[in-house]
C-alpha angles and dihedrals in degrees: 000000000000112000116225136172131204112213124199110196139167099218144359092266092062092042091055091044092051094047090050091053092047091047090055092059106026105027136251111331116255104197136010127202121223111272112258126197109247097224107130093089139016093219093121099043087122086073097041137316088234112056136158127203126214131172126220128192126203131218127267131010124295136193112260089220088081094066095105091049091050091053091050089050089051091050089052090052091048089053090054090055095062114136085180090305122034114284099201140037118210122193113187123197144133143252128215132164095290111029156013112236121192130189123230140177090214121090121220137157093267096048127090120218112238106174144288094036095309127127132191125221131191094223099175136003131210109231134156090004096304142080114259131190135219129228089264096046113123112259095243091055093045090052091068097237092129098042095100092053093044091051092049091053091044090055089051089051091050092050095048092044091055091050091052092047090054094049 
């Protein structure tokens, strides 16, 4: 799987800070999505009323079994960003040939419990050569604004998977 993280941040200072923290634990980022204004919901107004989301992918392939650990690492980084409330939200996940999976601390009917308070969600799927959403998919994902990034990471996964299969 290709590890990714979605970062919601109020300004470039907190984006750089978040990327530095993630780099320390997961390695130098491989790809970045374009930054997108997070304006389809006010769910994270406790962080800031003006947020931007960006996605970052990390090098190599990882075992999907680490997803709960990744979310706990992200929670630890979020806690360090407090000013006095957290300044960032980090959602780790992974991409493979068929789907985008994201970790969450929030339970819902479409999420599967992993362990230690962490749930997994199939947020998007890759079908008929394009990314498709579900009825529960967040509006910004469903809009297609991240599709180019998701496809780029998927291609990297395909390439690395072929190399592993030939080894």
